[in-house]
C-alpha positions in Angstrom: -19.9 77.3 55.1 -21.6 80.2 56.8 -21.8 82.8 54.0 -22.3 82.9 50.3 -19.6 84.4 48.1 -21.2 83.6 44.7 -24.0 81.7 43.1 -24.1 79.0 40.5 -26.9 78.2 38.1 -27.3 74.4 37.9 -28.5 72.5 34.9 -32.3 72.4 34.2 -34.4 69.4 34.9 -33.5 68.7 38.5 -36.5 67.8 40.6 -37.5 70.4 43.1 -38.4 67.8 45.7 -35.0 66.1 45.6 -32.6 66.0 48.6 -29.0 66.8 47.9 -25.5 65.8 49.1 -22.6 68.1 48.3 -19.1 66.9 47.8 -16.1 67.9 50.0 -15.1 71.0 48.0 -18.5 71.7 46.4 -17.5 70.7 42.9 -20.1 67.9 42.8 -23.5 67.3 44.2 -25.9 64.3 44.2 -29.7 64.9 43.9 -32.0 62.1 44.9 -35.8 62.1 44.3 -37.2 59.2 46.3 -40.7 59.7 45.0 -39.5 59.0 41.4 -36.4 56.9 42.3 -34.2 59.3 40.3 -30.6 60.0 41.2 -28.6 62.7 39.4 -25.0 63.7 40.0 -23.8 67.2 39.0 -20.0 67.4 38.3 -17.8 70.3 37.5 -19.9 72.8 39.5 -18.8 76.4 38.9 -16.7 75.4 35.9 -17.2 75.4 32.1 -17.5 71.6 32.2 -20.5 71.4 34.6 -22.9 68.7 33.6 -25.7 66.5 34.9 -25.4 62.8 34.8 -28.4 60.5 35.6 -27.3 57.5 37.7 -28.9 54.1 37.0 -30.4 52.5 40.2 -31.2 49.1 38.5 -28.4 47.3 40.4 -29.6 48.4 43.8 -31.8 46.1 45.9 -34.0 48.9 47.3 -34.5 52.6 47.8 -31.6 54.8 48.9 -31.6 55.9 52.5 -28.3 57.9 52.9 -25.7 59.0 50.3 -22.6 61.1 49.9 -20.8 62.4 46.8 -17.1 62.7 46.0 -15.6 65.5 44.0 -15.2 63.3 40.9 -18.8 62.3 40.9 -18.4 59.0 42.7 -21.1 58.0 45.2 -21.2 56.1 48.5 -24.7 55.2 49.5 -26.8 52.9 51.6 -30.1 51.4 50.4 -32.7 49.1 51.9 -32.6 45.4 51.2 -35.5 42.9 51.2 -36.1 41.4 54.6 -34.6 44.3 56.5 -31.3 46.1 57.0 -29.3 48.0 54.4 -26.5 47.5 52.0 -23.6 49.9 51.4 -22.7 50.5 47.7 -20.0 52.4 45.9 -20.9 53.8 42.5 -17.9 55.0 40.4 -18.0 58.0 38.0 -18.4 55.5 35.2 -21.6 54.1 36.7 -20.0 50.9 37.9 -21.5 49.5 41.2 -19.9 47.5 44.0 -21.4 46.3 47.3 -19.1 47.0 50.2 -20.9 45.9 53.4 -24.3 45.3 55.1 -25.6 47.6 57.8 -28.7 47.8 60.1 -29.7 51.5 59.6 -27.4 54.2 58.3 -27.6 57.6 59.9 -24.8 59.4 58.0 -22.1 58.9 55.4 -19.1 61.3 55.2 -16.6 61.3 52.3 -13.4 63.3 52.3 -9.7 63.2 51.1 -11.1 63.3 47.5 -13.3 60.2 48.2 -10.4 58.2 49.6 -11.8 58.0 53.1 -15.3 57.5 54.4 -17.0 57.5 57.8 -20.3 55.6 58.2 -22.6 55.8 61.3 -24.9 52.9 61.8 -27.6 54.2 64.1 -29.4 51.0 64.8 -26.2 49.0 65.5 -24.5 51.8 67.5 -21.3 51.5 65.4 -19.0 53.9 63.6 -17.1 52.5 60.6 -14.2 53.9 58.7 -13.5 52.9 55.1 -10.2 53.5 53.4 -10.2 53.5 49.6 -14.0 52.8 49.2 -13.6 52.9 45.4 -10.7 50.4 45.4 -9.7 47.8 48.0 -12.2 49.2 50.6 -10.5 48.4 53.9 -13.2 48.6 56.6 -12.4 49.3 60.3 -14.7 49.6 63.3 -13.8 52.8 65.1 -16.4 52.8 67.9 -19.4 50.9 69.2 -21.8 50.9 72.2 -19.0 49.6 74.3 -17.3 53.0 73.8 -20.5 54.9 74.6 -22.0 55.2 71.1 -25.8 55.6 71.4 -28.0 56.1 68.4 -25.4 58.1 66.4 -26.9 60.8 64.2 -23.5 61.5 62.7 -19.7 61.3 63.1 -16.6 62.9 61.9 -12.8 63.0 62.5 -10.6 65.8 63.6 -8.4 67.3 60.8 -5.4 65.2 62.0 -7.5 62.0 62.1 -6.7 61.3 65.8 -10.0 62.3 67.4 -13.4 60.9 66.6 -16.5 63.0 67.3 -20.0 61.4 67.5 -23.4 63.1 67.8 -25.3 60.6 70.1 -29.0 61.2 69.5 -29.8 58.3 71.8 -28.7 60.1 75.0 -28.2 63.7 73.7 -24.5 64.0 74.1 -21.5 64.6 71.9 -18.9 61.9 72.4 -15.2 62.4 71.6 -12.8 59.5 71.5 -9.0 59.7 71.1 -8.3 56.9 68.7 -4.8 56.4 70.0 -5.4 56.3 73.8 -9.2 55.5 73.7 -9.7 58.3 76.3 -13.1 59.8 75.8 -15.0 63.0 76.6 -18.7 63.5 76.8 -20.5 66.8 76.3 -24.2 66.8 77.4 -26.6 68.6 75.1 -30.2 69.7 75.9 -31.4 69.5 72.3 -32.0 66.9 69.6 -28.8 66.1 67.7 -29.6 65.4 64.1 -26.2 65.4 62.4 -22.5 66.1 62.8 -21.2 67.9 59.8 -17.7 69.5 59.5 -17.6 73.2 58.8 -15.2 75.2 56.7 -12.7 75.8 59.5 -12.1 72.1 60.1 -12.5 72.3 63.8 -16.3 73.2 64.1 -19.2 70.8 63.4 -22.9 71.5 63.0 -25.0 69.4 65.2 -28.6 70.0 64.0 -30.6 71.0 61.0 -31.1 74.6 59.9 -34.6 75.3 61.2 -36.4 78.0 63.2 -34.3 78.0 66.3 -30.7 78.1 67.3 -28.1 76.2 65.3 -25.9 74.2 67.6 -22.1 73.9 66.9 -19.4 71.7 68.3 -16.3 73.8 68.7 -13.0 71.8 69.1 -10.6 74.7 68.4 -7.5 74.5 70.6 -7.7 76.7 73.6 -11.5 77.0 73.5 -12.9 73.6 72.9 -14.3 71.1 73.1 -17.6 72.9 73.8 -21.1 73.1 72.4 -22.3 76.6 71.5 -25.2 78.0 69.5 -25.8 80.6 66.8 -29.1 82.5 67.5 -31.8 82.0 65.0 -32.3 84.6 62.3 -35.9 85.6 62.7 -38.0 85.4 59.5 -40.6 87.9 58.4 -43.4 85.5 59.3 -41.9 84.9 62.7 -41.6 88.7 63.3 -45.2 89.2 62.3 -46.3 86.5 64.8 -44.4 88.1 67.6 -46.0 91.6 67.0 -49.6 90.3 66.8 
């Protein structure tokens, strides 16, 4: 979301160098410190029951590459495997671990519907996978591939009604939209590096790059306006202002 309405003090002991993945509603977050191979899930954020839970990585074959957290503290993650490639694992809130699939190189994992649905972008294989019930029967479906125009996907997401698939193609710098019913596609050329495709709070906008010095690019799919790619001008930092005036 673009705006902060309140702040939450998280439990002590979280590594400052960790990368974080926040769950769909923000009630859980997974912190992974690759240097020390430590994974911690925080559940019950902003409630009286907030707690930190270390997650054992003993059952994983290698280091974690990409991960996503569900509101109940479950995790869907990919990790490297000996000999190359990656494996996709589900870790339940009780710490139980299940391998779901093998991949080449994961670019993004998205969990929603309270962890009941997942979208996985395999950048090296040019494939977008959907997983229904990853914590249970785990039905895996191929939604799109290079035959549909997928090229080095940095991220993917579905429209709120689940009928339109949006893909950030880092390989050829375009946003690809595919109607999953008709398979009709639309391509939006972009003159910047696409690094992600993350849903925003309104459900019809998606962030396409990281928050850095420079414009933040947004995919707008709102009815009557989209689809289009627009940008939010960068907020100039004090250091940047000083450099301009020198």
